[in-house]
C-alpha positions as CSV (number, residue, x, y, z in Angstrom):
1,X,-10.2,-32.1,-6.2
2,X,-9.7,-28.6,-5.4
3,X,-13.1,-26.2,-5.6
4,X,-11.7,-23.1,-7.2
5,X,-13.3,-20.0,-5.8
6,X,-14.5,-18.2,-8.2
7,X,-15.3,-14.2,-7.7
8,X,-17.3,-12.0,-10.3
9,X,-16.3,-8.3,-9.5
10,X,-19.0,-5.6,-10.9
11,X,-20.0,-2.2,-10.3
12,X,-23.6,-0.4,-10.3
13,X,-25.0,0.1,-13.5
14,X,-22.4,-2.3,-15.6
15,X,-24.8,-3.6,-18.4
16,X,-22.0,-5.9,-19.0
17,X,-21.6,-7.0,-15.5
18,X,-25.6,-8.2,-16.6
19,X,-24.3,-10.6,-19.5
20,X,-21.3,-11.4,-17.0
21,X,-23.6,-12.4,-14.4
22,X,-25.2,-14.8,-17.1
23,X,-21.7,-16.4,-18.6
24,X,-19.9,-16.8,-14.7
25,X,-23.5,-18.3,-13.9
26,X,-23.9,-20.2,-17.1
27,X,-20.5,-22.2,-16.8
28,X,-20.6,-22.7,-12.6
29,X,-23.8,-24.2,-12.9
30,X,-22.5,-26.7,-15.8
31,X,-19.4,-27.4,-13.9
32,X,-21.6,-27.5,-9.7
33,X,-18.7,-24.7,-8.6
34,X,-20.3,-22.1,-6.4
35,X,-19.2,-18.1,-7.2
36,X,-20.1,-15.0,-5.5
37,X,-20.2,-11.4,-6.1
38,X,-18.3,-8.2,-5.6
39,X,-18.8,-4.9,-6.2
40,X,-16.3,-2.7,-6.3
41,X,-18.1,0.3,-5.5
42,X,-17.2,1.8,-2.0
43,X,-14.1,0.0,-2.1
44,X,-11.7,2.5,-2.9
45,X,-8.6,-0.7,-3.1
46,X,-10.6,-2.5,-5.6
47,X,-12.0,0.7,-7.8
48,X,-8.3,1.6,-8.2
49,X,-7.4,-1.6,-9.4
50,X,-10.1,-2.3,-11.7
51,X,-12.0,0.3,-12.7
52,X,-11.4,0.3,-16.0
53,X,-11.5,-3.1,-16.1
54,X,-15.0,-4.2,-14.7
55,X,-16.4,-6.6,-15.1
56,X,-13.1,-9.1,-14.1
57,X,-13.4,-12.6,-13.2
58,X,-11.3,-13.6,-10.2
59,X,-10.1,-17.5,-9.7
60,X,-8.7,-18.3,-6.8
61,X,-7.3,-14.3,-6.3
62,X,-6.1,-14.5,-10.0
63,X,-7.8,-12.6,-12.9
64,X,-9.2,-14.6,-15.7
65,X,-11.0,-12.2,-17.7
66,X,-12.6,-9.0,-18.3
67,X,-15.1,-6.7,-20.0
68,X,-16.7,-9.6,-21.9
69,X,-15.9,-13.3,-20.4
70,X,-15.3,-15.9,-22.7
71,X,-17.2,-18.9,-21.5
72,X,-14.8,-21.2,-22.9
73,X,-11.6,-19.4,-21.2
74,X,-13.4,-19.6,-17.9
75,X,-14.6,-23.7,-18.6
76,X,-11.0,-24.5,-19.3
77,X,-9.4,-22.7,-16.4
78,X,-12.3,-24.0,-14.1
79,X,-11.4,-27.8,-14.9
80,X,-7.6,-27.3,-14.9
81,X,-8.7,-26.5,-11.1
82,X,-11.0,-29.0,-10.3
83,X,-8.4,-31.6,-12.1
84,X,-6.1,-30.8,-9.9
């Protein structure tokens, strides 16, 4: 069973990021998966790449969702990884 690397990219003063944190937490908690959050503030490379799409969910380094996180899609993605 592969353990997915789930990262939520956020920025300061982002109301969508608050909603995304809750969505990612619900999905990952239900599946027993850990996740991390990384702010793009102060990181020019991430700001250039993701500035207009925040929040962004990455699974194993691949962008899987942005703005409004689709919990069903994230669940399917993580289950596929877990089932390997």
